[in-house]
C-alpha positions as CSV (number, residue, x, y, z in Angstrom):
1,M,-3.6,18.6,4.5
2,P,-4.9,19.9,1.0
3,D,-4.1,17.9,-1.9
4,S,-1.8,20.5,-3.4
5,N,0.1,20.4,-0.4
6,I,0.6,16.6,-0.4
7,I,1.6,16.9,-4.1
8,K,4.3,19.4,-3.0
9,K,5.5,17.3,0.1
10,Y,6.1,14.3,-2.5
11,N,7.7,16.5,-5.2
12,A,5.1,15.1,-7.6
13,S,4.0,18.5,-9.3
14,N,5.1,17.9,-12.8
15,I,5.8,13.8,-13.1
16,H,5.3,12.3,-16.5
17,V,4.8,8.5,-16.4
18,P,6.7,7.0,-19.0
19,S,5.1,4.4,-21.1
20,S,7.3,1.5,-19.6
21,M,6.0,2.4,-16.0
22,L,2.4,2.8,-17.0
23,N,1.1,-0.8,-15.8
24,W,3.2,-0.5,-12.6
25,M,1.7,2.9,-11.7
26,R,-1.7,1.5,-12.4
27,S,-0.8,-1.2,-9.9
28,N,0.5,1.2,-7.6
29,H,-2.8,3.2,-7.7
30,A,-5.0,0.2,-7.2
31,G,-2.7,-1.0,-4.5
32,E,-3.0,2.3,-2.6
33,T,-6.8,2.3,-3.0
34,G,-6.7,-1.1,-1.5
35,A,-4.4,0.1,1.5
36,V,-6.8,2.9,2.1
37,W,-9.7,0.6,2.5
38,I,-7.7,-1.8,4.7
39,Y,-7.8,0.9,7.3
40,M,-11.2,1.9,6.7
41,G,-12.3,-1.6,7.3
42,A,-10.0,-1.9,10.5
43,K,-11.6,1.1,11.8
44,C,-14.8,-0.7,12.1
45,V,-13.3,-2.7,15.0
46,F,-13.9,0.4,17.1
47,W,-13.6,-1.3,20.3
48,N,-9.9,-1.9,19.9
49,K,-8.0,1.4,20.7
50,K,-4.4,-0.2,19.4
51,I,-6.2,-0.9,16.2
52,Q,-7.8,2.3,16.0
53,D,-4.6,4.3,16.7
54,M,-2.6,2.3,14.1
55,S,-5.4,2.5,11.5
56,K,-5.7,6.2,12.1
57,E,-2.0,6.9,11.6
58,H,-1.3,4.6,8.8
59,Y,-4.5,5.6,6.7
60,E,-3.2,9.1,6.9
61,T,0.0,8.0,5.0
62,E,-1.8,5.5,2.6
63,N,-4.1,8.3,1.7
64,N,-1.4,10.7,0.7
65,H,0.1,8.0,-1.3
66,L,-3.4,7.6,-3.0
67,I,-3.6,11.2,-3.6
68,V,0.0,11.3,-5.1
69,M,-0.8,8.2,-7.3
70,S,-3.9,9.8,-8.5
71,H,-2.2,13.0,-9.3
72,I,0.5,11.2,-11.4
73,L,-1.3,8.6,-13.3
74,P,-3.6,9.8,-15.9
75,K,-7.3,9.2,-14.9
76,N,-8.1,7.3,-18.1
77,S,-5.1,4.8,-17.0
78,H,-6.6,3.9,-13.5
79,S,-7.6,0.3,-12.8
80,K,-11.2,-0.3,-14.2
81,L,-11.7,-2.6,-11.2
82,L,-11.2,0.0,-8.2
83,I,-14.5,-1.1,-6.6
84,L,-13.0,-4.7,-6.4
85,W,-9.8,-3.2,-4.8
86,R,-11.9,-1.2,-2.3
87,I,-13.9,-4.3,-1.2
88,L,-10.9,-6.6,-1.0
89,G,-8.9,-3.9,1.0
90,F,-12.0,-3.4,3.5
91,G,-12.5,-7.1,3.9
92,L,-8.8,-7.8,4.8
93,G,-8.7,-5.0,7.2
94,F,-12.0,-5.7,8.8
95,F,-11.3,-9.4,9.0
96,S,-7.9,-9.4,10.3
97,A,-8.8,-6.7,13.0
98,L,-11.6,-9.0,14.0
99,L,-9.1,-11.4,15.0
100,G,-7.1,-9.0,17.3
101,Y,-4.4,-6.7,17.3
102,R,-1.5,-9.2,16.9
103,F,-3.2,-10.7,13.9
104,F,-3.9,-7.4,12.4
105,C,-0.4,-6.5,12.9
106,V,0.9,-9.7,11.2
107,T,-1.4,-8.8,8.4
108,I,0.0,-5.1,7.9
109,Q,3.5,-6.5,8.2
110,S,2.8,-9.0,5.5
111,V,1.2,-6.4,3.2
112,E,3.9,-4.0,3.7
113,T,6.6,-6.6,3.0
114,F,5.0,-7.5,-0.3
115,V,4.4,-3.5,-1.1
116,E,8.3,-2.9,-0.2
117,E,9.1,-5.6,-2.8
118,H,6.8,-4.2,-5.5
119,Y,8.3,-0.8,-5.1
120,Q,11.6,-1.6,-4.8
121,E,11.2,-3.5,-8.3
122,Q,10.1,-0.3,-9.8
123,I,12.8,1.7,-8.3
124,D,15.3,-0.5,-9.4
125,F,14.1,-0.5,-13.0
126,L,13.9,3.3,-13.1
127,Y,17.5,3.6,-11.7
128,K,19.0,1.2,-14.0
129,N,17.2,2.6,-17.2
130,F,17.7,6.2,-16.3
131,T,14.1,6.7,-17.1
132,S,12.5,9.2,-14.7
133,F,14.5,10.3,-11.6
134,E,11.3,12.5,-10.4
135,L,9.2,9.5,-10.5
136,L,12.0,7.3,-8.9
137,R,12.2,10.0,-5.9
138,V,8.5,9.7,-5.4
139,L,8.5,6.0,-5.4
140,K,11.4,6.0,-2.9
141,K,9.7,8.1,-0.6
142,C,6.5,6.0,-0.8
143,C,8.4,2.9,-0.4
144,D,10.3,4.3,2.8
145,E,7.0,5.0,4.3
146,E,5.6,1.7,3.7
147,V,8.8,0.3,5.3
148,E,8.0,2.2,8.5
149,H,4.5,0.7,8.5
150,Q,6.0,-2.7,8.1
151,I,8.5,-2.1,11.0
152,D,5.8,-0.4,13.1
153,A,3.5,-3.5,12.7
154,K,6.5,-5.9,13.6
155,L,7.3,-4.0,16.8
156,Q,3.6,-3.8,17.8
157,K,3.2,-7.5,17.3
158,G,6.3,-8.3,19.6
159,N,9.4,-10.4,18.9
160,V,7.4,-13.6,19.0
161,K,7.8,-15.6,15.8
162,N,4.6,-16.2,13.6
163,N,2.9,-19.4,14.5
164,S,2.1,-21.8,11.7
165,F,-1.4,-20.4,10.8
166,E,0.2,-16.6,10.7
167,R,2.9,-18.2,8.4
168,F,0.2,-19.4,6.3
169,W,-1.6,-16.3,6.4
170,S,1.1,-14.3,5.6
171,N,1.9,-16.3,2.5
172,L,-1.6,-16.3,1.3
173,I,-1.3,-12.3,1.8
174,G,1.8,-12.3,-0.4
175,S,0.3,-14.7,-3.2
176,G,-3.1,-12.5,-3.1
177,S,-1.1,-9.3,-3.3
178,S,0.9,-10.8,-6.4
179,L,-2.2,-11.8,-8.3
180,A,-3.7,-8.3,-7.5
181,V,-0.9,-6.7,-9.0
182,N,-0.9,-8.7,-12.0
183,I,-4.7,-8.3,-12.5
184,S,-4.4,-4.4,-12.0
185,K,-1.7,-4.1,-14.3
186,Q,-4.0,-5.2,-17.1
187,Y,-7.3,-3.7,-16.2
């Protein structure tokens, strides 16, 4: 789908980013960059068809989000550390996929749980402050699609509770994601 169709699909044509949202939007752009590269890294584990299928499907959505965030956020406001977010995303996707489908699903569920909370915080802020309902709609649509990925990963890994290592890994992903957001808001 050409970029202009994606921009229209998300109703993101003429959105101005309020100054109060600039740092958040920088972190969203950086996060969507990392998400695209998670799936690029996972695709390198070409011998696992389930990982390939999930990566292909989720990659398309994350790439759409990246196109939208790139369109909304002025280019001079993009994170100066995009190469780092690409490397870390690729590494996370590749490493977790190497450890198998279930572990990859645990990783995706953990990432998307964090992303849902991150987007919801922004949605709540915009709603509470009557700032930009156009931006609110875009973030809500992106958040809803991230939740779909979270649910997909949870269903695919099965109803078995995470073991102690998976819980540790999930907490590590949450802490790392929080650190990445705080850094990307500044740089």
